[in-house]
VOPAVEX-309135 format. One record per residue (C-alpha): x, y, z. Coordinates in steps of 0.2 Angstrom, whole numbers, padded with zeros to 4 digits, always signed. Each point is the difference from the previous one (the first is absolute). Layout:
! residues N
XYZ;...
This chain:
! residues 606
+0000+0000+0000;+0007+0018-0003;+0001+0013+0010;-0011+0016-0006;+0006+0017-0001;-0002+0010+0016;+0007+0019+0000;+0000-0002+0019;+0011-0015+0000;+0018+0001-0005;+0009-0007-0015;+0008-0012+0009;-0015-0007+0010;-0009-0002-0016;+0014-0012-0007;+0000-0010+0017;-0018-0004-0002;-0008+0012+0011;-0017+0004-0005;-0014+0011+0005;-0016-0007+0002;-0017+0008+0004;-0009-0007+0015;-0018+0003-0008;+0000-0016-0009;+0001-0011+0016;-0015-0012-0002;-0014+0004+0015;-0002-0018+0002;+0017-0004+0008;-0001+0016+0012;-0007-0006+0018;-0017+0007+0008;-0001+0006+0016;-0005-0017+0006;+0012-0007-0008;+0012+0010+0010;-0007-0004+0016;-0003-0020-0003;+0015-0005-0013;+0017-0005+0005;+0014+0012-0004;+0014-0009-0010;+0018+0005-0009;+0002+0002-0016;+0013-0013-0009;+0018+0007-0001;+0006+0002-0020;+0019-0006-0004;+0007+0017+0001;-0006+0002+0019;+0008-0016+0003;+0017+0005-0009;-0002+0017+0013;-0001-0013+0013;+0017-0007-0006;+0008+0014+0001;-0006+0003+0017;+0008-0017+0007;+0016+0002-0010;+0003+0020+0008;-0006-0008+0015;+0011-0015+0001;+0016+0011-0004;-0005+0012+0014;-0004-0012+0015;+0013-0011-0008;+0016+0013+0003;-0010+0008+0015;-0001-0017+0010;+0017-0001+0003;+0003+0018+0005;-0002-0002+0020;+0012-0014+0000;+0014+0010-0012;+0000+0014+0012;-0003-0007+0016;+0009-0013+0003;+0021-0002-0003;+0007-0013-0011;-0004-0017+0008;+0018-0010+0007;+0006-0011-0012;-0011+0007-0014;+0007+0004-0019;+0002+0017+0002;-0017+0004-0011;-0012-0003+0016;-0004-0017-0001;+0002-0010+0017;+0013-0014+0003;-0001-0017-0009;-0005-0015+0010;-0007+0000+0018;+0010+0016+0004;-0013+0011-0010;-0016-0008+0006;-0005+0013+0012;+0009+0015-0010;-0008+0013-0008;+0005+0008-0015;+0008+0017+0001;+0011+0012-0007;+0003+0019+0007;-0005-0004+0019;-0008+0018+0003;-0011-0006+0013;-0019+0001+0001;-0002+0019+0002;+0009+0003-0016;-0009-0015-0009;-0017+0006+0006;+0004+0019-0005;+0005-0005-0019;-0013-0013-0002;-0013+0011+0006;+0006+0015-0008;+0000-0013-0018;-0017-0003+0005;-0006+0019+0002;+0008+0005-0017;-0008-0015-0009;-0017+0007+0005;+0001+0017+0000;+0009+0003-0016;-0017-0009-0008;-0008+0017+0003;+0013+0010-0010;-0004-0015-0014;-0017+0002+0001;-0001+0017-0002;+0012-0003-0017;-0011-0013-0005;-0018+0008+0001;+0007+0018-0006;+0013-0004-0014;+0007-0016-0003;-0016-0013+0001;+0001-0015+0010;+0009-0010-0013;+0015+0013-0003;+0003+0000+0018;-0001-0018+0001;+0013-0001-0014;+0013+0013+0008;-0002-0008+0017;+0006-0016-0009;+0016+0008-0007;+0003+0007+0017;-0002-0016+0008;+0013-0009-0011;+0013+0012+0005;-0003-0002+0018;+0002-0019-0001;+0017+0001-0009;+0005+0011+0013;-0004-0010+0015;+0010-0016-0006;+0016+0011+0003;+0000+0004+0019;-0004-0021+0003;+0015-0005-0009;+0013-0008+0014;+0015+0013-0006;-0013+0015+0003;-0008-0007+0017;+0019-0002+0007;-0001+0019-0002;-0016+0005+0012;-0003+0017-0004;+0003+0000-0017;-0014-0016-0002;-0012+0011+0012;+0001+0015-0012;-0001-0010-0016;-0014-0009+0008;-0010+0015+0007;+0003+0008-0018;-0010-0015-0008;-0014-0002+0011;-0003+0019-0003;-0001-0002-0018;-0011-0016+0003;-0012+0009+0010;-0002+0013-0015;-0003-0013-0012;-0014-0007+0012;-0008+0017+0001;-0002+0001-0017;-0006-0018-0002;-0012-0005+0014;-0014+0016-0001;-0004-0004-0019;+0002-0019-0002;-0017-0003+0010;-0010+0014-0007;+0005-0005-0018;-0005-0019+0005;-0018+0007+0005;+0000+0011-0016;+0000-0016-0010;-0018-0007+0005;-0012-0004-0015;-0015+0004+0010;-0003+0019+0004;-0016-0001+0007;-0011-0012+0011;-0006-0015-0013;-0012-0013+0001;+0008-0016-0003;-0002-0019+0004;+0012-0013+0009;+0006-0017-0007;-0014-0007+0011;-0014+0012-0008;+0000+0012+0017;-0006+0018-0007;+0015+0012+0007;+0006+0017-0003;+0017+0004-0005;+0004+0014+0011;+0014+0012-0002;+0005+0003+0016;+0000-0019+0003;+0012-0002-0014;+0012+0014+0007;-0001-0011+0016;+0003-0016-0009;+0015+0008-0010;+0009+0008+0014;-0001-0016+0012;+0009-0012-0017;+0011+0016-0002;+0004-0001+0019;+0003-0019+0000;+0014+0002-0016;+0007+0012+0013;+0002-0013+0011;+0004-0013-0011;+0015+0010-0004;+0005+0005+0018;+0002-0019+0004;+0015+0003-0012;+0009+0005+0014;+0001-0018+0008;+0012-0003-0013;+0011+0015+0002;+0001-0002+0018;+0006-0018-0002;+0011+0005-0013;+0008+0014+0013;+0001-0013+0014;+0008-0013-0012;+0011+0008-0014;-0002+0019+0003;-0008+0016-0002;+0007+0003-0017;-0011-0014-0005;-0014+0006+0010;+0001+0016-0010;+0002-0006-0016;-0013-0012-0004;-0015+0013+0005;+0009+0010-0015;+0000-0012-0011;-0019-0004+0002;-0002+0018-0001;+0004+0001-0019;-0015-0010-0002;-0010+0016-0001;+0004+0008-0014;-0006-0012-0013;-0015-0002+0009;-0003+0020-0002;+0003-0001-0017;-0012-0014-0003;-0013+0011+0011;+0003+0017-0008;-0011-0003-0014;-0015-0009+0007;-0001+0011+0016;-0015+0012+0003;+0009+0016+0004;-0008+0014+0008;+0007+0016-0005;+0008+0012+0014;-0013+0012+0003;+0010+0015+0007;+0002+0007+0017;-0016-0001+0012;+0010+0004+0014;-0002+0019+0000;-0018-0002-0002;-0001-0013+0013;+0008+0013+0012;-0011+0013-0006;-0016-0010+0003;+0007-0004+0018;+0003+0019+0002;-0018+0004-0005;-0006-0015+0013;+0010+0007+0016;-0005+0019-0004;-0010+0008+0011;+0005-0011+0018;-0003-0014-0012;+0016-0009+0007;-0007-0002+0016;-0011-0014-0009;+0013-0007-0009;-0004-0020-0002;-0017+0002+0006;-0011+0015-0009;-0009-0013-0011;-0009+0006-0015;-0001+0020+0005;+0019+0000+0002;+0003-0006-0017;-0014+0007-0010;+0010+0017+0003;+0012-0003-0012;-0011-0007-0015;-0002+0013-0014;-0020-0003-0001;-0001+0006+0020;+0014+0014-0003;-0010+0008-0015;-0018+0000+0010;+0008+0006+0018;+0014+0012-0004;+0006+0012-0011;+0017+0003+0008;+0010-0014-0009;+0005+0004-0017;-0006-0016-0010;+0014+0002-0011;+0010-0009+0013;-0012-0014+0001;+0008-0014-0011;-0009-0015+0007;-0019-0007+0001;-0011-0006+0013;+0005-0018-0003;+0018+0005+0002;-0005+0007+0018;-0009-0018+0005;+0017-0009-0008;+0011+0010+0012;-0013-0004+0015;+0002-0018-0005;+0018+0001-0001;+0002+0008+0017;-0010-0013+0009;+0012-0013-0006;+0015+0011+0006;-0009+0000+0017;+0003-0019+0001;+0016+0000-0007;+0005+0010+0014;-0002-0015+0012;+0009-0012-0011;+0017+0002+0008;-0005-0006+0015;-0004-0019-0009;+0017+0003-0009;+0008+0002+0017;-0011-0017+0008;+0007-0009-0014;+0016-0004+0003;+0003-0014-0015;-0001+0016-0010;+0004+0017+0004;-0001-0003+0020;+0004+0011+0015;+0020+0002-0001;+0010-0016-0001;-0010-0009+0013;-0001-0014-0009;+0018-0002-0007;+0005+0001+0018;-0011-0013+0007;+0008-0011-0012;+0017+0003+0003;-0003-0007+0019;-0009-0016-0006;+0004-0018-0006;+0001+0000-0019;+0007-0017-0006;+0006+0004-0013;-0015+0010-0008;+0008+0020-0004;-0008+0009+0014;-0009+0012-0011;-0007-0014-0010;-0019-0001+0008;-0003+0019-0007;-0005-0011-0015;-0014-0008+0009;-0008+0020-0003;-0001-0006-0019;-0003-0017+0002;-0016+0003+0011;-0006+0015-0012;+0003-0013-0014;-0010-0015+0008;-0014+0012+0007;-0004+0010-0017;-0009-0014-0008;-0009-0004+0015;-0006+0018+0002;-0003+0003-0018;-0010-0016-0004;-0005-0006+0017;-0004+0012+0014;-0005+0017-0011;-0011-0010-0013;-0007-0009+0015;-0005+0016+0011;-0008+0007-0019;-0010-0016-0001;-0008+0001+0018;-0003+0021-0001;+0013+0006+0009;+0014+0005-0010;+0017+0005+0009;-0001+0018-0002;+0017+0011-0002;-0001+0005+0018;-0005-0017+0006;+0015-0006-0007;+0011+0013+0007;-0006-0005+0019;+0003-0017-0002;+0017+0003-0007;+0007+0010+0014;-0008-0012+0013;+0011-0013-0009;+0016+0010+0003;-0006+0003+0018;+0001-0020+0002;+0017+0000-0009;+0007+0014+0013;-0007-0011+0013;+0011-0015-0004;+0014+0011-0002;-0001+0005+0019;-0002-0018+0004;+0017-0006-0010;+0010+0016+0006;-0004-0004+0017;+0005-0019-0002;+0015+0007-0007;+0005+0010+0014;-0005-0013+0013;+0011-0014-0008;+0016+0011-0005;+0013+0000+0011;+0001+0018-0001;-0018+0004+0003;-0007+0016-0008;+0017+0003-0009;-0003-0017-0010;+0002+0011-0017;+0018+0002+0005;+0005-0016+0007;+0012-0012-0006;-0011-0014+0006;+0009-0018-0009;-0016-0010+0005;-0016+0010-0003;-0017-0009+0004;-0014+0010-0007;-0002-0006-0018;-0001+0012-0014;-0017-0007-0005;-0009+0008+0014;+0000+0016-0013;-0012-0008-0012;-0016+0006+0008;+0008+0016+0003;+0002+0002-0019;-0015-0011-0007;-0013+0009+0008;+0004+0018-0006;+0003-0007-0016;-0017-0004-0002;-0007+0016+0006;+0011+0007-0015;-0012-0006-0011;-0015+0008+0009;+0009+0017+0003;+0014+0004-0013;-0011-0008-0016;-0014+0010+0008;+0010+0015+0000;+0004-0001-0017;-0017-0004-0007;-0005+0018+0011;+0014+0009-0009;-0006-0006-0016;-0019+0001+0001;-0001+0015+0011;+0011+0012-0011;-0002+0011-0015;+0006-0008-0017;+0015+0014+0001;+0006-0004+0016;-0001-0020+0002;+0020-0003-0001;+0002+0016+0014;-0014-0007+0011;+0006-0019-0003;+0017+0007+0007;-0007+0007+0014;-0007-0016+0005;+0017-0006+0000;+0007+0015+0008;-0006-0009+0017;+0014-0011-0002;+0013+0013-0002;-0010+0009+0017;+0002-0016+0010;+0018-0002-0006;+0004+0018+0006;-0009-0004+0017;+0010-0015+0002;+0018+0009-0004;-0006+0012+0013;-0002-0013+0012;+0015-0012-0004;+0011+0007+0015;-0013-0005+0011;-0004-0016-0008;+0011-0013+0008;+0003-0011+0015;-0007+0003+0015;-0016+0009-0010;-0005-0013-0012;-0015-0008+0011;-0007+0017+0002;+0001+0006-0018;-0010-0016-0005;-0013+0003+0012;-0002+0018-0004;-0002-0005-0018;-0013-0012+0003;-0010+0011+0010;+0001+0015-0013;-0005-0012-0014;-0016-0005+0007;-0005+0017+0004;+0001+0004-0016;-0009-0014-0007;-0015+0006+0008;+0001+0017-0009;-0003-0006-0018;-0017-0008+0002;-0007+0015+0011;+0008+0017-0005;+0005-0004-0017;-0017-0010-0006;-0006+0011-0012;+0014-0007-0012;-0009-0016+0000;-0016+0008-0010;+0011+0007-0015;-0005-0007-0017;+0016+0000-0012;-0001+0004-0018;+0013+0006-0013;-0002+0016-0008;-0007+0002-0016;+0016+0003-0009;+0006-0016+0008;-0015-0010-0004;+0001+0002-0019;+0020-0003+0000;+0002-0018-0007;+0015-0009-0006;-0004-0010-0018;+0000-0015+0011;-0014+0006+0010;-0012+0007-0015;+0002-0019-0008;-0007-0007+0016;-0015+0013-0001;-0003-0005-0016;+0002-0019+0004;-0014+0004+0013;-0012+0011-0011;+0004-0015-0015;-0007-0014+0014;-0015+0010+0005;-0004+0003-0019;-0003-0019-0001;-0009-0002+0013;-0020+0001-0002;-0008+0016+0006;-0012-0008+0013;+0015-0009+0007;+0012+0013+0003;-0002+0001+0018;+0010-0018+0000;+0015+0006-0009;+0017-0001+0006;+0013+0011+0002;
């Protein structure tokens, strides 16, 4: 199918098969009625091949990111093992069974400071990447630039892990810091764009009647589609994150040079997949900056004492910035300065509601010890535990393992079950459950750390104790990691969903980056507390985290319950933008309907 010319679409987008199609031709028989919305189950649309390719890109990028990040703690924290090969690997044979891989020996405080600084930059730079994508380059070009920057970072990262460079610790540390700063910039350009670009590929842009293979009449729902796509996307992130298991064993048995080399090789999978995707993607054009207009809307709303009602002003508070209201009630505003419409104000209102939720997400990240965590508490605990030949940082991989296992359980089991019984798990309910799971993880953290203190010959200074025969097994960390990991599927994915569905089309990458920014805030808090988060204060820290996480869980279904009633819809411009493949699918559906006798059209299958 050739793409018809449209003067509003760039020529290169025409060549890529992007066409603009009117929504007026949608068959009314496929549009759900009010009764359908109240009685039929909502399901996701299928995922086109190019969307699966985008998931492959995310897998490769996250595998390389986490594959290199996994050994960071030991590379910085621990010294070269006695009897090792000088590249960070442990001594061969029984002598190395209880040893940990190490290189620079800078200690826990320096390690926490550098790792959390990296985490902070990797999640704050996406704000810059999101602004550039929305206003100038578009999402795809921003991903391409980030990929090129990341390739440079992976090459540099290998150098400080070479044994001859490790022998000069200051030089090794300097090169290591340079490489991770560049890697953080690469992640900052890629992360805010891949998720929204994936959701843009949905072939169904408005609610559509369909039938399942079992003959059940259902609604193919845009928001359910976005939620399903992001769950699969998050699954790919964590399948990639499992790659750090290989790099941690590589560091322990061979050396850090191999642990940093292999992720770089995997990263090179991204450029050819991007070349494949480029002509097949739906690419929304950058819409120009809406930040100035957003600031003007908020300024009008907060004028005349409106700032006192920020966050609780309701319709009256937001209506003050709508052009229709301004024209009717005031002559003091120059209408030539009003570049927005009433719908834009409603979109900003939705976005601000979602951003209110994002303000609470750092608490979850701090309670999620297997991901960000508070300080270096989990790693410090592991230093005083019995490892039996397992890398002391290996169990962090159970965060990703739990997500890989429970993603299909939630996607194809739990969520459909609650849909069928008429009680779908709304976003704020999911958030609440996720925080409660994080609370359970912190309770196990307090119990395990208490056991370590009780059984260590150094008591509450166990993390700095040379105990040749620790008795508390490393496996005690499993529940500390698994429970918050399951919570990630309910908290992080829901945050991404809110970022995409509650933001204006021209701000999607920026708002998506704000949902990621909570990790940067958590890293900053962790960094600020790192000096105090060491022996003998670790049990108290776990207890405080558990209490704060539980209290926060109760806020979502109460204060933010209004976010559960929102109905997502793509804008008219997005609804009318399709790839050639999607147009072919629409044509296939219509040709199938034409072959069905008129009296039986209620029985057609999409």
